[in-house]
C-alpha positions, 0 to 999 in steps of 0.5 A: 499500499501506498505511504502518503507523507503529510508533505505529498498529501498537501502537495496532491490537495494543491495540485489541480487533478492531485485530488477530486475532492479538493476542488470547491463544488461549482456555484449553484444558479440561484432559481425562482419558480417564475424565473424557471417558466420564464426561461423555458417559455423564451429560450428552450429549443422547441420554443425556437424552432416554432418561431423558426416556423413563424419566420418561414410563414412570413417568407411564404407571405413574400412569395405568394405577393411576388406574383403581384410585383413588377417582373423585370428580367435582362436577356443577351444572345448572339447566334449564327445560322443557316436554313434549307429553303426546301424543307421550309416549303420555299422553292425558288424559280429557275429559269430553263437551261440553268442549273437550280439554285442552292437551297441552303441560305446563310450563314445569318448571324444576330445579335440581341440584347433586351429588357423584358417587363411585366406587371400584373393588372388584375390578378384575383387569384394572387391576391388571395393567395397572398391573404391566405399565406398571411393567414397561415402566419396566424397559425404559425404564431398560435403554434409558437404559443402551444410551443411555449405553454408546453415548455412553461409548463414542462419547466414547471413541474420539473421545478416543482420535483426538485423542489420535492426531492430537496424536500425529501432530502431535508427529511431524510436528513432529519430522520439521520439526526433524530436516529443519532439522538436516539442512539445516544439515549438509548446508549445512556439509558444503558449505562444508567442500567434502565435498558438493555443492549438490545435498545442500543442495537435497535437504535443502531439499525434505525440509524443506518437504515435512515443514512441509506434512505438519506444517500437515496434522496440525495441522489433522487435530488441530483437527478432532479436537478439534472431534469430541471436543467434539462427543461430549461435547455441548459447544461445538465451539470448546471445545479440551482439554488431553488428560492420557493418552496412547495405550495408558496404562492398559491393562486385564489380560488376560480369556479369551474365555469369561469375556469373553463370560460377562460381556458376556451378564450386563452389556450393557444391549441384552439387558436391554432386549429381556428388559424388552420380553418381559416387558411383552408377557407382562403386557400379555397377562395385563391383556388376559386379565383383562378377561374377569373381572367387575368390582365398583364401589361408586358413590354420589352426594350433592346437592340437586335441586329445582324452585329452588335455595331449595327444593331438598332433599338426596338421595343414592344408594349402589349396588353395580354389577357389570360383565360384559364379554361380546362385543366384536367380537374385539377382545380376541382381536386384542390378544392375538394381537398381544402373543403376536407381540411376545413371539416377537419379542423371543425372536427378537431376544434370540437374535440379540443373544446371538450378536452379543455373543458375536461383538463380544467375540471380534472385539475380543479378536482386534483387541486381541491383533493390537494388542499384536502390531504394537505390538511390531513398530512399536517394533522397526521405530522403533528400527531406523529411528533407528539406520539415520538415526543410521548414514546421519548419520555416513556423510554426516558423515565424507563417505564418502556423499551425503545420499540414504542420509540422505534415505531413513533420514529417511523410514523414520523417518518412516513408522516413527513413523507405524506406531508411533503407528497400532499404538498406537491400534489397541490402545487402540480394540480395549481401548475396543471390548472394553469396550464389548462388554462392557458396560462402557463406562462404566468406560473409564479 
């Protein structure tokens, strides 16, 4: 076995990497529930991706609008070509007694440089396609709100779970401290001759069990910190100092009818479905407008000639009217597709309204149940503490062994867990109610 001298041990502690346990832990980032919700709703990957889809939809508006704006192009070309007159159906007269002329003509050179302009004067379909693209932007913006609400809800639940894990760890630390106190009491009673060795053994067993539960709780708290960092889009190695506690800042009570009405007006999923339905109707109107005539002005200006040196300016200005007649029933199929999309959105909206109502009512039931559980758990914790106090007094007076004391200790352990679970259930129900009402980003 390697022997460490005092100097070598000091050097190992001072040299970077010499001893991992000598490194100071990274500072914890202060974080409140409101900060977690705000960050998740603004900076997580899902929200940023939804924001990019809004930018894509806005870019499609510009693409649709381009059909209504002037189109200017430039072209320049030169060519040299020969022609076969006979292939073109042209025969030259041949005097009697003379050989037939050569039907090959050329080469003929040509140079042409030209600017071409086209501007729609009347294009109902193009105008309606632009309006449909603008309506689709509203759907993308609603989708971003959906992503932000989902991210805020996930962050809130991750924060509450981290708080619960932290509370459980604090309870297990209190259990270890209590077990150490009861072990000291058992040893004192044994020395005084008023208890037996088995009482000390039982107390030591309880202390070891409490220390094992403390290790489990510590691991769970670290896992919860990792999950919280992930929900915020941060480095999983980040650790937080949570500034809120379970049940803090509970909102005032709200009636079921009021909550449902507010949810139906605020849930971004309903706005998204409505926007998609409006987009389908707008696309249908644009397709119908394709049957209308289109009026364009076309013009070109440039230089044309056999050579660049002798090219002269030429121009053309005209009005063009185009009327679509038959496109192989493609237009009718596209209309049928938009009708189906519109009906689909109506069905989704109806089902979503029922789902929202169910989610709100379920969250209200969970919230009321959580509050009732809190009252019961608080009374259970008070009675468990009273039972422990009485059992400790009986054991100290030598009236009973520490079996009663250990039973009371275990009862207090379970009561602490029940009280933490009740507070977490209430806080989680509050977060779920906020999400159901479309107010997850307002959680504080």
